N, C-alpha and C positions, 0 to 999 in steps of 0.2 A: 442611665438617663431615661426618664419617663417618656413614653411615646404620646405626642399630642394627638387629638382626634383627627386633625388634618395637618400632617407634617409639611405639606407642600403649599400651605396657604400664603407663604411669602413670595411665591413665584407669580409672574404675570400669566394671563390667560393663555397666551400662545404657547408658552413653555410648558404649562400644565397639560395642554392638549396633546403636545408632542412627547410627553414624558413616558418612558418605558423603564422597566427594571429587570435586572438579570434574575433568572430563575436559579436559586441556590438549592433547590430540592435535590436530594441524593437519588438520582435515577439508577436503575439497575445497570449492571455491566452490559447486558445485551442491548438495552435502550441506548446507552452512551456509545456503544460500538458502532451503531448505525447512524448516529446523529452528531453529537458534539465531539466524539472521539475519545480514545482511551490511551493508556501507555502500554507499550509492547510487553513490559514485564508483567503487567496485570493479566494480559491475555495468555502469556506463555505458562503461567502458573495456575490458571483457572481450571475448574472442573468442567471439561467439555461434555461430560455426560449429563450435566444439569440441563433440564429440558429447555428452559428459556434460552440459554446460551447456545445449545445445540441447534435450535431453530433459527438463530441469528448468524451462525457460523457458515461461511462459504465452503462447501465440500471440496476437499482436496488441498485447501490452504493449510499451511503449517506455520506456526510462530513458535520459535524455541530460543531459550536463553543461551548466551555464550559467556564463558568465563574469560575475563581479561586480567592478566597477571602484571602487576606493576614491577618494573625493574628499576630499583632505586638509582637515581642520578643518571639514568640512561633513557628511559622511556617505558614501554609496555609491550606485552606479547599476548596475542589472542589467536586461538585456532578458529578456522571457519568450519570445517567438517572433516569427518573421517569416513573413508569408504566402507569400513567394516564395523562401524559403531555409530550410535546416535540416530537422529531422525532420518537423515538421508539413507542410511543403511536400512532402517526399518521399512521405509516405503519403496526401496529398490531403485532409487534415483541417484545416478552418479553422472555429473555433467560431462559432456564431450568437448565443451569449449568454455574457457574462462576469459573474462574481459573486465575492464575497469571503466568507470565514468566519473567525471567531476561536475558538480553543480555549483555554480557561483552563488555566494550568499544572496538571498533575496530573489532567486529564480525558481522556476518550476518546470517539471516535465509533464506535458499533457497526457491524457489517457492513451496507453498503448494496449494492443490486444493481439494475441497470436491465434491462428485458426486451429480449432480442434480437429483431430483426425477421426472420421467416422468410418467404420468398416463398410465395404461395398455392400449395398443392398440393405443396410441397417438404418432404421429410423433414428434420427439423432436424439430425440427426447427419450426413446426407449433405451438407447445405448447409455446415456448418462444416468438413467434410473438404475440400470444394472450396475454400472461402474461405481456409483457413489451412494446409492440407497440400498439396493439389494445385496451387493457384495462389496461393501466399502473396504474390507480388509484383504481382498484379493488383489494385491498390488501388481501381480503378474499380468493382470488384464490391461493395465494402463499402457497405452502406446507411446511411451516416452521417446522412442526412436523415430516416431513419425509426426510428432507435434512438439512445440517448444514449451517446456516448463522452465521457470526461472527459480534459481536459488540465490537470494540476495543477502549481502552482508555489507555493513557500513563501518568504515575504519576512521572516519572523521566527520564531525558536525552532527547536526540534529535534523532529521527529516520527518515530515508527516506523510504517511502513505494512505492512499485510498484505493480500495478494491471494490469492483462491481461485477457480480456474476451475470454474464450475458449469454450463457449457454442455453440452447433450445430446451424448453420444457422444465428448466430449473427455476426455482423461485429467485426473483431478482433481489439478492441480498447485497448490502453495503457493509464494508468493514473500514473503519477509519482509526488509525493509531499512530503514535509517536515512537520512533526508534532513535536511539542515541548511538553515536559512533564510539569506537574504542577509546578516543581521547576524552570521552565523558563516561568514565567507568562507573557502572552501576547496574541495577536490575533491568534497565531498558536496552542493554546490549543484546541484540537479538538477530537471529537469522529468519528469513521468510521464504517459504516455498509458494509459488504462484502457478496454478494450472493454466494450460491453454484454454482460451474462451473466457478468462477472467480479466477484465480491463483493469489497468493499474496506472496510477499517477503518483507523482512525488512532488513535494515542494520543500525547499531548504528552509528550516525553521531556526537556523542559528546565524550568528554574526560572522561565522567562519564558513568557508566553502565546505560542501559535503562531498566526500569521496566514497564511492561504492565499488565493491568487487562482486561480480555475479557470475554464476555458472549456468549454462543452458543445456538442456537435454539433447538439443540438436545444434548444428553449426548455424551461424548467422545467414539468413536468407531475406533480402530486402522485400521479396514478394509476400512474406509472412509477417511483415511489420505493419499491422493495421493501426489506424489512428482514429481516435474519437475525442471530440471536445479538446483539441490541442492548440487553440488560438493563444493560450498563455505563452506558448513558445515563440510566437511570432513577434517581431519587433517592427511594428508599423511606423512608417515615416511620418513626421508632422504633416498636416494637411497641405501647408504651403509648399513644402518640399515635394510632396507627391504631385501636386499640380504642376510644379516646375519640371520635374523629371518627365512627366507625361506631356510636356509642351502645351499646357493649358493656361499659360499666363499671357496669352496674346502675342506670342513670339513665334 
């Protein structure tokens, strides 16, 4: 179909003034990771040594594929992790507590963050530089037993995850990606490792509930459950209900 000189000439002036169009340009993986988001499978198989992606990746975060095995006429089977093999073994992280969470379809979890453990007398920024820039492969340095790292897996539904690096002295990087649960078998079945000091949020992107299983490097401590931009979790009452509850209806 030929493109006219002004394809929108048939719209009224108000509509033309308000008109926008989606950008269909194929941005790089690194650009999409920090903005519109990507799929977990694309991240898990990407070359993290590539300069642009390395500059966009949050240090300490791991995204790795999982194999889901269909069992005909019964269901499916998928491993989370092995203590002596795979990513968790490579980085020396084995959870001390396992838990599960369910997110109803259409809901979200606001940003959570766990406090990093800084050695006494150490400057936080210098510590992170040593840990993730100068000696990134020295996993024995990581204080897993003193700060909460999360290893997350999804067994049902589709979730969008957002990560933001808030550690002192580290570039404030953002990672945004889609993970699919075991019931949506494919390349986006993935596990994710999240370091302390990295804020993380989830929203259910499927019509079914999302079910998550996650291991933590330390046991649950409410004092270490920091919250950022979590108003999405609140369920505010209608204004007239709130006025009535607070006794502001003249009664």
